[in-house]
N, C-alpha and C positions, 0 to 999 in steps of 0.2 A: 483457457485461462479464466477462472471464475473471479468475479469481483463483487464486493459488497457495495450497494448503492444507498444513498440517503440524501435528504434535503437539509441544508444547514444555512444559518445566517452568519455571514462573515463580515468583518470590517477590515479593509485592506490598509496595511501600514506602509507597504513598500511594493513597488512593481519591479520585478527583475526580468532577466533575459528569458527564463523558462516558466515563470509563474509569479505568484504573489505571496507576500509574507503577511500573516494575520496576527502574529504575536511575536515575542522576542525570539523564539526558535522555530516556529512552525511555518513551513512553506507549503503551498498547494501548487501542484503542477497544473498546467492548462492544456487541454486536449483540443484538437481540431473540431469544429471550425473556429473556436475561440483562439485568441492570442492574448498575451499579457497587455497589449495596448487597449483591450476592451475594458480594462479596469483602471480606476483612478485612486490614488492614496487618499485616505480619509472617508471614502465611500463605503457604505454597507450594501451588501448584496445577499439575496436569497439564491443559493446555487444548488444544483444537483451535483452530488459528489460521488465519485467511485473510489473505492479503497482497494489497492492492489494487494497481492499476497504478501508483499513485503511491508505493508502498512502505509505506504505512500498514498497521499490523497491527491486526486486529480479532479479539477472542475470540468464537468461534462457540459453544463448548460446553465445560463443565468435565467432564473425564474422571475426575480424581481429586484428592483433597485431602490435604495433609500436615498433621496436627494439631500445633500448637505448644503445648508444655507450658511454663507460666510458671515452674515450679520448676527445669527443666533447660535449660541454655544450648544443648545439642546438639539439633539438629532430630530429630524423631521420624521413623520410617520412613514413607514415603508409603503411604497407603491408595489403591491404584490398582485400578480394575476393569480387569485386564489383558485380559480377553476383549473388552471394549468398546474399549479402546485399540487392540487388534489389528484389530478390525473397521474402526475409523476409518482406521487406517494403510493397511489393504489397500484400502479404498474410495478413499483419496487416490491410491494408486499406480495403481489401475485407471483413474481419471479423469484422471490427469496424463499426457496424451498429448504426444509431442514436438511442438514447433511446426512447423506446416506451412509450406512455402515460400510466400511471397507470389506471387500471379500477376503475370506481366509486364504492365505497363500499355502500352496502345497510345499512339501519338504524340498523338492528339486528347485523350485523357484527361490526359496529362502537360501539354499546353498549357492545358487548362481549369484544372487544379490550380494551375499556376504563375500564371495570370492572376488567379485568385481570391485567392491569397495576396498577389500584388503589389497588387491593388486594395485589399485589407484594410489592408495596410501603408501605402499611399498615403493612405488616409482617416484614419489614426491621428493625432489631434491632438497626441499627445505627441511624435511625431517632428519636427513643425515647429519645436519649441522647441530642438532640438539642432543645427539647421543654420543657417549664416550665408548661404549662397547656394543658388540653385536646383540647381546641379550637386552640391553637397554633400548637399542634401536627397534628390535622386534616388539618390545613392550609398547613403545610409543606408536608404532605402526598399528598394532592391534587396538590400542585405545582410540586412535583416529578412525579406524575402520568401524569400530563399534559405535562411535558417535555418528558416523555417516549412516549406518544402518538405522539407528534410532531416528535420525532426521528424516530419512526416506520413508520410514514407516509411521510418521506422525499422522 
């Protein structure tokens, strides 16, 4: 499972059961050894982030913390371990290789792939409720199978 890594500066608005909220809609998950209890609302953190294939962001490591002072409304200067942040950034750049081209598939592999996706779509009980006739049902099955082939070959 390949993941994209980066270093980001986040401000925690809310701490939840599985992660932290950084704006109105965006939640970051927290991976071991960290837990949501390592974060405090209102605090800013420099964190190493991994992004899954689905686009979900996970905090892998805290690189630095900005201390929030209750008497001053302006945020304090971040306390960042710059050497550690540079090591993480350089490691990310070294491991982030450009995507290799997918190998060309032979005819038999393509046929097996299409047949498998068509069979899966054909057996889907949800699709039977959307069609009135057999021809309409087969058209829906083919459309779903083609969408599956397109997704698999992305």
